[in-house]
C-alpha positions in Angstrom: 22.8 78.9 -4.9 19.1 79.8 -4.5 18.7 79.6 -8.3 20.1 76.1 -8.3 17.9 75.1 -5.4 14.8 76.3 -7.3 15.9 74.4 -10.4 16.4 71.1 -8.4 13.2 71.6 -6.5 11.2 71.7 -9.7 13.1 68.7 -11.0 12.4 66.8 -7.8 8.7 67.7 -8.0 8.6 66.4 -11.6 10.3 63.2 -10.6 8.0 62.6 -7.7 5.0 63.1 -10.0 6.4 60.8 -12.6 7.2 58.1 -10.0 3.8 58.4 -8.4 2.1 58.1 -11.8 4.1 55.1 -12.7 3.3 53.4 -9.4 -0.4 54.1 -9.8 -0.3 52.7 -13.3 1.5 49.5 -12.2 -0.9 49.1 -9.2 -3.9 49.5 -11.5 -2.5 46.9 -13.9 -1.9 44.4 -11.2 -5.4 45.0 -9.8 -7.1 44.5 -13.2 -5.0 41.4 -13.8 -6.1 39.9 -10.5 -9.7 40.7 -11.3 -9.3 39.0 -14.7 -8.1 35.9 -12.9 -11.2 35.8 -10.6 -13.6 33.6 -12.5 -16.3 34.1 -9.9 -16.4 37.8 -10.6 -15.0 40.0 -13.4 -13.0 37.3 -15.2 -16.0 35.0 -15.3 -18.2 37.7 -16.8 -16.0 38.5 -19.7 -16.3 36.9 -23.2 -13.2 35.0 -24.3 -12.2 37.7 -26.9 -12.5 40.4 -24.1 -10.2 38.4 -21.9 -7.7 38.1 -24.7 -7.9 41.8 -25.5 -7.5 42.7 -21.8 -4.6 40.3 -21.2 -2.8 41.6 -24.4 -3.3 45.3 -23.3 -1.9 44.6 -19.8 1.1 42.7 -21.3 1.8 45.5 -23.8 1.7 48.2 -21.1 4.0 46.2 -18.8 6.4 45.7 -21.8 6.2 49.5 -22.4 7.0 50.2 -18.7 10.0 47.8 -18.9 11.3 49.3 -22.1 10.8 52.9 -20.9 11.9 53.2 -17.3 12.2 57.0 -17.7 8.8 57.6 -19.4 7.4 61.0 -18.8 4.4 61.6 -16.6 2.4 62.5 -19.7 3.4 59.3 -21.4 2.5 57.3 -18.3 -0.9 59.0 -18.1 -1.5 58.1 -21.7 -0.9 54.4 -20.9 -3.2 54.7 -17.9 -5.9 56.1 -20.2 -5.5 53.2 -22.5 -6.1 50.6 -19.8 -8.8 52.6 -18.0 -10.8 53.1 -21.2 -10.7 49.4 -22.0 -11.8 48.4 -18.5 -14.5 51.0 -18.5 -15.9 49.6 -21.7 -15.8 46.1 -20.4 -17.4 47.0 -17.1 -20.1 48.9 -19.0 -20.8 45.9 -21.2 -21.1 43.6 -18.1 -23.5 46.1 -16.5 -25.6 46.3 -19.6 -25.8 42.6 -20.1 -25.9 41.2 -16.6 -27.0 44.2 -14.4 -23.9 43.6 -12.3 -21.6 46.5 -11.4 -18.0 45.5 -11.1 -15.8 47.7 -8.9 -12.3 48.3 -10.2 -10.1 50.4 -7.9 -9.4 53.7 -9.4 -5.9 55.0 -9.5 -4.9 57.6 -7.0 -5.1 61.2 -8.1 -4.6 61.2 -11.8 -5.6 64.1 -14.0 -6.3 63.5 -17.6 -6.9 67.2 -18.3 -3.3 67.7 -19.2 -3.5 65.3 -22.1 
């Protein structure tokens, strides 16, 4: 009985981590999408090809999430890294060309060291 409890405890912990990672990814995607729509800030500072690339990346990740409801924590962190690296590149370009620093809310407690 104790052995089973330990087994299920580890599974529960993994499920909580997976669900938290998925929620963080979805939250980040919605946040970025809302920033993209804000023509007075982030959205207005992007070039048209950057907007298309960002919209396409967001769409693809949402499609991935829909097609893979049981994606592992590692897979979800990989998707998070894709969108974060794109956003970081775009924010860096905006900073370099305009001197404006755009704040994009970071996801809660993600650790890329495991990848």
